[in-house]
N, CA, C and O of each residue as an XYZ file, in Angstrom:
560
protein
N       5.981    -23.186      5.041
C       4.778    -22.231      4.859
C       4.373    -22.200      3.304
O       5.030    -21.766      2.358
N       3.322    -22.683      3.314
C       2.831    -23.038      2.026
C       2.140    -22.087      1.446
O       1.253    -21.606      2.151
N       2.343    -21.359     -0.358
C       1.900    -20.366     -0.529
C       0.487    -19.578     -0.311
O       0.338    -18.362     -0.190
N      -0.611    -20.701     -0.293
C      -1.644    -20.526      0.044
C      -2.351    -20.011      1.372
O      -3.506    -19.705      1.668
N      -1.172    -20.055      2.015
C      -0.983    -19.518      3.607
C      -0.819    -18.338      3.924
O      -1.228    -17.812      4.959
N      -0.134    -17.769      2.954
C       0.234    -16.517      2.677
C      -1.564    -15.100      3.560
O      -1.837    -14.223      4.379
N      -1.901    -15.659      2.872
C      -2.758    -14.937      2.542
C      -3.684    -14.310      4.162
O      -4.173    -15.136      4.933
N      -3.794    -12.501      4.485
C      -4.425    -12.184      5.633
C      -3.664    -10.942      5.888
O      -2.996    -10.392      5.012
N      -3.749    -10.608      6.828
C      -3.367     -9.271      7.332
C      -2.159     -9.441      8.422
O      -2.352    -10.164      9.399
N      -1.145     -8.894      8.276
C      -0.025     -8.663      9.042
C       0.443     -7.642      9.734
O       1.018     -6.762      9.093
N       0.331     -7.517     11.047
C       0.558     -6.153     12.050
C       2.463     -6.155     12.025
O       3.119     -7.194     12.097
N       3.084     -4.717     11.905
C       4.319     -4.243     12.025
C       4.673     -4.721     13.460
O       4.033     -4.229     14.390
N       5.651     -5.650     13.720
C       5.724     -5.271     15.877
C       7.410     -4.793     15.908
O       8.112     -4.989     16.901
N       7.926     -4.122     14.618
C       8.946     -3.278     15.198
C       9.742     -3.362     13.984
O       9.881     -4.455     13.434
N      10.437     -1.997     13.379
C      11.170     -1.835     12.267
C      12.782     -1.002     12.702
O      13.314     -0.450     13.664
N      13.082     -1.381     11.204
C      14.225     -0.626     11.562
C      14.389      0.107     10.183
O      14.818     -0.478      9.189
N      13.954      1.658     10.192
C      13.809      2.645      9.066
C      15.160      3.855      8.580
O      15.560      4.889      9.115
N      15.607      3.049      7.204
C      16.811      3.883      6.700
C      16.526      4.756      5.588
O      15.312      4.876      5.421
N      17.336      5.503      4.652
C      17.098      6.420      4.149
C      17.120      7.577      4.178
O      17.490      8.067      5.245
N      16.749      8.514      3.057
C      16.154      9.793      3.430
C      15.097     10.164      4.210
O      14.418      9.207      4.584
N      14.785     11.087      4.527
C      13.826     11.675      5.669
C      12.422     11.103      4.731
O      11.685     10.413      5.436
N      11.902     11.278      3.201
C      11.265     10.768      3.094
C      10.770      9.187      2.963
O       9.579      8.882      2.906
N      12.070      8.040      2.915
C      11.894      7.102      2.987
C      11.192      6.381      4.244
O      10.179      5.692      4.362
N      12.414      6.953      5.337
C      11.968      6.603      6.881
C      10.822      6.892      7.491
O      10.398      6.140      8.369
N       9.832      8.550      6.948
C       8.732      8.415      7.303
C       7.623      7.444      7.003
O       6.632      7.103      7.650
N       8.245      6.993      5.440
C       7.107      5.993      4.789
C       7.234      5.208      6.275
O       6.663      5.367      7.353
N       8.600      3.987      5.636
C       8.831      3.158      6.916
C       8.298      3.290      7.716
O       7.867      2.252      8.217
N       7.929      4.641      8.427
C       7.272      4.322     10.097
C       6.105      4.324     10.543
O       5.619      4.184     11.666
N       5.483      4.595      8.970
C       3.879      4.978      9.222
C       3.362      3.734      8.350
O       2.212      3.858      7.929
N       3.990      2.645      8.043
C       3.374      1.208      7.777
C       2.855      0.200      9.280
O       3.432     -0.396     10.189
N       1.723      0.409      8.939
C       1.036     -0.471     10.121
C       0.506     -1.626      9.849
O      -0.036     -2.235     10.772
N       0.534     -2.140      8.656
C      -0.088     -3.387      8.394
C       0.144     -3.562      6.712
O       0.095     -2.690      5.844
N       0.425     -5.072      6.580
C       1.092     -5.567      5.024
C       0.033     -6.507      4.884
O      -0.193     -7.073      5.954
N      -0.619     -6.836      4.048
C      -1.583     -7.454      3.421
C      -1.632     -8.740      2.545
O      -1.667     -8.113      1.486
N      -1.657     -9.805      2.214
C      -2.234    -10.371      0.950
C      -3.157    -10.557      0.910
O      -3.509    -11.167      1.920
N      -4.276    -10.298     -0.059
C      -5.716    -10.618     -0.210
C      -6.159    -10.845     -1.453
O      -5.825     -9.997     -2.282
N      -6.731    -11.629     -1.778
C      -7.344    -12.144     -2.908
C      -8.202    -10.829     -3.675
O      -9.182    -10.230     -3.231
N      -7.459    -10.606     -5.004
C      -9.173     -9.205     -5.603
C      -9.373     -8.467     -4.983
O      -8.228     -8.256     -4.584
N     -10.151     -7.569     -4.327
C     -10.426     -7.120     -3.584
C      -9.791     -5.748     -4.021
O      -9.196     -5.085     -3.172
N      -9.887     -5.348     -5.181
C      -8.414     -4.007     -5.051
C      -8.982     -4.253     -6.925
O      -9.592     -5.171     -7.474
N      -8.190     -2.430     -7.637
C      -8.565     -2.199     -8.348
C      -7.487     -3.070     -9.425
O      -6.303     -3.216     -9.122
N      -8.122     -3.671    -10.832
C      -7.586     -4.136    -11.842
C      -6.457     -5.181    -11.188
O      -5.241     -5.154    -11.376
N      -7.509     -6.450    -10.059
C      -6.567     -7.059     -9.538
C      -7.842     -8.286     -9.301
O      -8.391     -8.307     -8.199
N      -8.242     -9.213    -10.294
C      -8.894    -10.047     -9.943
C      -8.764    -10.961     -9.137
O      -7.882    -11.397     -8.396
N     -10.327    -11.305     -9.537
C     -11.075    -12.416     -7.857
C      -9.585    -13.430     -7.613
O      -8.949    -13.405     -6.560
N      -9.327    -14.030     -8.447
C      -8.275    -15.036     -8.452
C      -6.574    -15.082     -7.918
O      -5.852    -15.925     -7.385
N      -6.393    -13.420     -8.483
C      -5.056    -12.784     -8.129
C      -4.758    -12.050     -6.819
O      -5.545    -11.269     -6.284
N      -3.880    -12.285     -6.483
C      -3.197    -11.852     -5.023
C      -2.656    -10.871     -4.990
O      -1.549    -10.749     -5.516
N      -3.387     -9.684     -4.244
C      -3.348     -7.819     -4.424
C      -1.996     -8.462     -2.973
O      -2.045     -9.545     -2.389
N      -0.778     -7.162     -2.748
C       0.165     -7.150     -2.125
C       0.112     -5.686     -1.607
O       0.742     -4.722     -2.044
N      -0.770     -5.727     -0.590
C      -1.068     -4.474      0.398
C      -0.543     -3.979      1.283
O      -0.413     -4.552      2.364
N      -0.001     -2.480      0.976
C       0.598     -1.999      2.220
C      -0.404     -0.867      2.777
O      -0.842      0.107      2.165
N      -0.702     -1.355      4.419
C      -1.555     -0.104      4.998
C      -0.507      0.645      5.603
O       0.504      0.185      6.134
N      -0.946      2.252      5.436
C      -0.269      2.955      7.077
C      -1.176      4.518      7.053
O      -1.830      5.248      6.308
N      -0.732      4.407      8.261
C      -1.476      6.205      8.852
C      -1.335      5.887     10.479
O      -0.528      5.306     11.205
N      -2.477      6.540     10.616
C      -2.389      6.495     12.504
C      -3.818      6.187     13.403
O      -4.926      6.689     13.219
N      -3.485      5.380     14.237
C      -4.222      4.772     14.963
C      -5.590      5.698     14.654
O      -5.330      6.869     14.376
N      -7.241      5.272     14.668
C      -7.892      6.384     14.491
C      -8.363      6.835     13.593
O      -9.559      7.124     13.548
N      -7.484      7.024     12.575
C      -8.166      6.608     10.867
C      -8.136      6.335     10.154
O      -7.658      5.211     10.002
N      -8.577      7.023      9.087
C      -9.084      5.802      7.636
C      -7.180      5.815      7.418
O      -6.601      6.896      7.314
N      -6.344      4.377      7.373
C      -5.691      3.882      6.638
C      -5.438      4.191      4.924
O      -6.146      4.062      3.925
N      -4.380      4.550      5.118
C      -4.169      4.531      3.568
C      -4.036      3.931      2.852
O      -5.130      3.722      3.376
N      -3.678      2.824      1.456
C      -3.419      1.790      1.061
C      -2.395      2.536     -0.094
O      -2.575      3.713     -0.407
N      -1.128      1.577     -0.778
C      -0.620      0.696     -1.631
C      -0.947     -0.429     -2.680
O       0.082     -1.074     -2.881
N      -1.684     -0.756     -3.196
C      -1.757     -2.085     -3.658
C      -1.871     -2.031     -5.231
O      -2.644     -1.238     -5.767
N      -1.110     -2.864     -5.928
C      -0.792     -3.636     -6.463
C      -0.632     -5.507     -6.718
O      -0.286     -6.048     -5.667
N      -0.720     -5.958     -7.253
C      -0.825     -7.392     -8.098
C       0.526     -8.324     -7.856
O       1.660     -8.324     -8.334
N       0.062     -8.848     -7.203
C       1.926     -9.555     -6.787
C       2.173    -10.398     -7.469
O       1.301    -11.262     -7.375
N       3.193    -10.743     -8.395
C       3.687    -10.486     -9.557
C       5.071    -11.400     -9.337
O       5.450    -12.334    -10.044
N       5.589    -10.952     -8.369
C       6.706    -11.775     -7.813
C       6.764    -13.310     -7.812
O       5.810    -14.088     -7.837
N       8.636    -13.704     -7.764
C       8.803    -14.468     -7.333
C       8.447    -15.268     -5.899
O       8.255    -14.645     -4.855
N       8.404    -16.272     -5.960
C       8.009    -17.400     -4.611
C       8.690    -18.288     -4.660
O       8.506    -19.074     -5.590
N      10.127    -18.643     -3.366
C      11.054    -19.202     -2.996
C      10.889    -20.330     -1.640
O      10.333    -20.241     -0.545
N      11.343    -20.953     -2.039
C      10.549    -21.770     -0.620
C      11.651    -22.403     -0.236
O      11.822    -23.464     -0.838
N      12.664    -22.063      0.750
C      14.070    -23.044      0.598
C      14.124    -22.540      2.401
O      13.999    -21.408      2.870
N      14.344    -23.796      3.078
C      14.830    -24.012      4.717
C      13.506    -24.296      5.041
O      13.280    -24.530      6.228
N      12.120    -24.344      3.855
C      10.537    -24.495      4.657
C      10.413    -22.855      5.139
O       9.302    -22.498      5.532
N      11.183    -22.155      5.126
C      10.723    -20.778      4.908
C      10.092    -20.120      3.136
O      10.494    -20.432      2.016
N       9.282    -19.400      3.445
C       8.958    -18.841      1.930
C       9.279    -17.414      1.876
O       9.126    -16.568      2.758
N       9.916    -17.243      0.280
C      10.194    -16.050      0.889
C       9.601    -15.422     -0.841
O       9.403    -16.131     -1.828
N       9.478    -14.318     -0.766
C       8.461    -13.576     -1.532
C       9.591    -12.365     -2.262
O      10.299    -11.669     -1.534
N       9.615    -12.280     -3.403
C      10.613    -11.461     -3.736
C       9.890    -10.488     -5.240
O       9.741    -10.912     -6.386
N       9.622     -9.379     -4.797
C       8.773     -8.746     -5.353
C       9.416     -7.302     -6.005
O       9.572     -6.288     -5.325
N       9.729     -7.396     -7.328
C      11.748     -6.451     -8.200
C      10.460     -5.622     -8.617
O       9.396     -6.038     -9.075
N      11.044     -3.763     -8.198
C      10.289     -3.084     -9.160
C      11.600     -2.158     -9.200
O      12.590     -2.592     -8.612
N      11.689     -0.841     -9.888
C      12.746     -0.311    -11.187
C      13.504      0.096     -9.346
O      13.074      0.742     -8.391
N      14.686     -0.634     -9.588
C      16.000      0.112     -8.695
C      15.455      0.158     -7.512
O      15.667      1.121     -6.775
N      14.571     -1.003     -7.097
C      13.540     -1.090     -5.422
C      13.559     -2.833     -5.638
O      13.443     -3.482     -6.678
N      13.772     -3.336     -4.076
C      13.713     -4.465     -3.821
C      13.023     -4.721     -2.687
O      13.236     -4.045     -1.680
N      11.955     -5.895     -2.704
C      10.801     -6.028     -1.685
C      10.738     -7.146     -1.638
O      10.292     -7.766     -2.603
N      11.216     -7.866     -0.361
C      11.104     -9.167     -0.035
C      10.193     -9.495      1.169
O      10.487     -8.876      2.192
N       9.457    -10.092      1.228
C       8.746    -10.991      2.679
C       9.269    -12.181      2.623
O       9.319    -12.979      1.686
N       9.761    -12.263      3.984
C      10.264    -14.198      4.813
C       9.502    -14.690      5.171
O       9.857    -14.440      6.323
N       8.696    -15.215      5.302
C       7.882    -16.604      5.939
C       9.088    -16.653      7.088
O      10.224    -16.506      6.639
N       8.990    -16.794      8.151
C       9.643    -17.635      9.552
C       9.256    -18.831      9.990
O       9.811    -19.883     10.306
N       7.452    -18.146      9.893
C       6.913    -19.496     10.436
C       5.535    -18.873      9.728
O       5.442    -17.849      9.052
N       4.138    -20.151     10.233
C       2.923    -19.344      9.573
C       2.111    -17.888      9.623
O       1.277    -17.385      8.870
N       2.840    -17.377     11.051
C       2.968    -16.691     11.197
C       3.227    -15.253     11.636
O       2.621    -14.334     12.187
N       4.491    -15.525     11.091
C       5.675    -14.325     11.639
C       6.244    -14.096     10.338
O       6.140    -15.107      9.645
N       6.901    -12.975      9.656
C       8.034    -12.585      8.311
C       8.313    -11.651      8.925
O       7.860    -11.224      9.987
N       9.655    -11.024      7.787
C      10.165     -9.823      7.804
C       9.881     -9.244      6.033
O       9.981     -9.956      5.034
N       9.590     -8.073      6.065
C       9.375     -7.359      5.026
C      10.441     -6.279      4.406
O      10.151     -5.116      4.684
N      11.248     -6.400      3.865
C      12.063     -5.911      3.955
C      12.227     -4.798      1.976
O      11.850     -4.977      0.818
N      12.826     -3.997      2.576
C      13.251     -2.805      1.206
C      14.265     -2.434      0.784
O      14.685     -1.500      1.467
N      14.813     -2.653      0.094
C      16.115     -2.112     -0.402
C      16.661     -1.914     -1.641
O      16.565     -2.741     -2.548
N      17.379     -0.585     -1.755
C      17.755      0.030     -2.835
C      19.195      0.227     -2.854
O      19.868     -0.230     -1.931
N      19.712      0.836     -3.773
C      20.858      0.907     -4.367
C      21.696      2.287     -4.350
O      21.779      2.957     -5.379
N      22.270      2.662     -3.229
C      22.327      4.448     -3.021
C      23.303      5.363     -3.883
O      24.430      5.858     -3.898
N      22.321      5.271     -4.466
C      22.634      6.499     -5.832
C      23.180      4.846     -7.139
O      22.708      3.768     -7.502
N      24.633      5.846     -7.401
C      25.217      4.504     -8.346
C      26.317      3.902     -7.885
O      27.413      3.684     -8.400
N      25.764      3.614     -6.615
C      27.121      2.968     -6.060
C      26.552      1.224     -5.906
O      25.495      0.836     -6.404
N      27.217      0.601     -5.354
C      27.141     -0.382     -5.181
C      26.551     -0.645     -3.560
O      25.527     -1.329     -3.528
N      26.914     -0.327     -2.645
C      25.764      0.382     -1.481
C      24.675      0.142     -1.678
O      24.041      0.335     -2.716
N      24.207     -0.466     -0.362
C      22.445     -0.583     -0.669
C      22.051      0.069      0.879
O      22.628      0.125      1.965
N      20.430      0.630      0.207
C      20.247      1.564      1.559
C      18.705      0.113      1.919
O      17.791      0.025      1.100
N      18.730     -0.638      2.948
C      17.321     -1.495      3.124
C      17.157     -0.336      4.939
O      17.747      0.415      5.716
N      15.529     -1.230      4.539
C      14.817     -1.083      5.605
C      14.303     -2.493      6.221
O      14.365     -3.379      5.368
N      13.870     -2.884      7.326
C      13.294     -4.216      7.529
C      11.715     -4.060      8.631
O      11.692     -3.042      9.321
N      11.047     -4.588      8.702
C       9.900     -4.731      9.040
C       9.594     -5.823      9.779
O       9.053     -6.722      9.136
N       9.796     -6.048     11.080
C       8.920     -7.653     11.329
C       7.340     -7.638     11.489
O       6.742     -6.889     12.262
N       6.935     -8.280     10.912
C       5.502     -8.754     10.843
C       4.913     -9.982     11.717
O       5.446    -11.025     12.096
N       4.107     -9.661     11.826
C       3.118    -10.888     12.440
C       1.622    -11.009     12.140
O       1.052     -9.929     11.983
N       0.950    -12.002     12.040
C      -0.257    -12.444     12.426
C      -1.501    -11.410     12.752
O      -1.739    -11.403     13.960
N      -2.313    -10.578     12.026
C      -2.709     -9.937     13.000
C      -4.286     -9.924     13.665
O      -5.160     -9.773     12.811
N      -4.639    -10.024     14.697
C      -5.793    -10.642     15.634
C      -6.877     -9.420     14.837
O      -6.614     -8.526     14.033
N      -7.967     -9.785     15.370
C      -8.870     -8.923     15.345
C      -8.700     -7.640     16.278
O      -8.682     -6.504     15.803
N      -8.597     -7.863     17.430
C      -7.970     -6.772     18.533
C      -7.115     -5.564     18.305
O      -7.139     -4.434     18.791
N      -6.031     -6.399     17.040
C      -5.232     -5.721     16.044
C      -5.497     -4.458     15.431
O      -5.028     -3.366     15.111
N      -6.638     -5.298     15.444
C      -7.534     -3.974     13.774
C      -8.270     -3.297     14.375
O      -8.234     -2.135     13.971
N      -9.237     -3.536     15.516
C     -10.226     -2.692     15.864
C     -10.044     -1.105     15.664
O     -10.971     -0.449     15.191
N      -9.052     -0.614     15.966
C      -9.230      0.637     16.359
C      -8.430      0.923     14.744
O      -7.367      1.527     14.883
N      -8.706      0.656     13.593
C      -8.198      1.069     12.508
C      -9.175      1.116     11.370
O      -9.734      0.021     11.320
N      -9.681      2.044     10.296
C     -10.514      2.085      9.579
C      -9.539      1.678      7.953
O      -8.465      2.036      7.469
N     -10.506      0.877      7.611
C      -9.415      0.071      6.028
C     -10.477     -0.414      5.639
O     -11.188     -1.279      6.151
N     -10.632      0.463      4.227
C     -11.402      0.430      3.355
C     -10.740     -0.301      1.939
O      -9.695     -0.057      1.337
N     -11.586     -1.085      1.743
C     -11.321     -1.950      0.564
C     -12.317     -1.445     -0.988
O     -13.503     -1.730     -1.154
N     -11.617     -0.808     -1.779
C     -12.463     -0.754     -3.154
C     -13.489     -1.346     -3.944
O     -14.429     -0.887     -4.593
N     -12.930     -2.813     -3.647
C     -13.259     -3.189     -4.693
C     -12.580     -3.571     -5.711
O     -11.533     -2.964     -5.483
N     -12.354     -4.281     -6.928
C     -11.595     -4.924     -8.066
C     -12.804     -4.673     -9.327
O     -12.584     -5.402    -10.294
N     -13.695     -4.021     -9.441
C     -14.388     -3.668    -10.433
C     -14.697     -2.127    -10.772
O     -15.380     -1.836    -11.754
């Protein structure tokens, strides 16, 4: 999967959510994951935004957007995106040009044990998006 083909909206098709009640609720509310150029504050037109859309069908979705500044690794024909945060590791592995897995993991307090949630994603179609309102704020 070439990295320029990652752009687009991906719907969540299945999920395994773990962690605290707040983490589980946040995981269960994710509806779409998107990679888009520009479109969000402090993200230039030539930069990729990593966006998590969450909420309920029929409502305006909430978003969390940040510049994708992670590493892109290509192994065995799969594209792996690693987004390192403080004590939080996010990864998107593209299994094909239209499917993948988004995972979030963090250490359990100060132990070596990890809390991990996984969401299976698939490229969204127009019919997948029709019941949701996604407002793009612009990057200016």
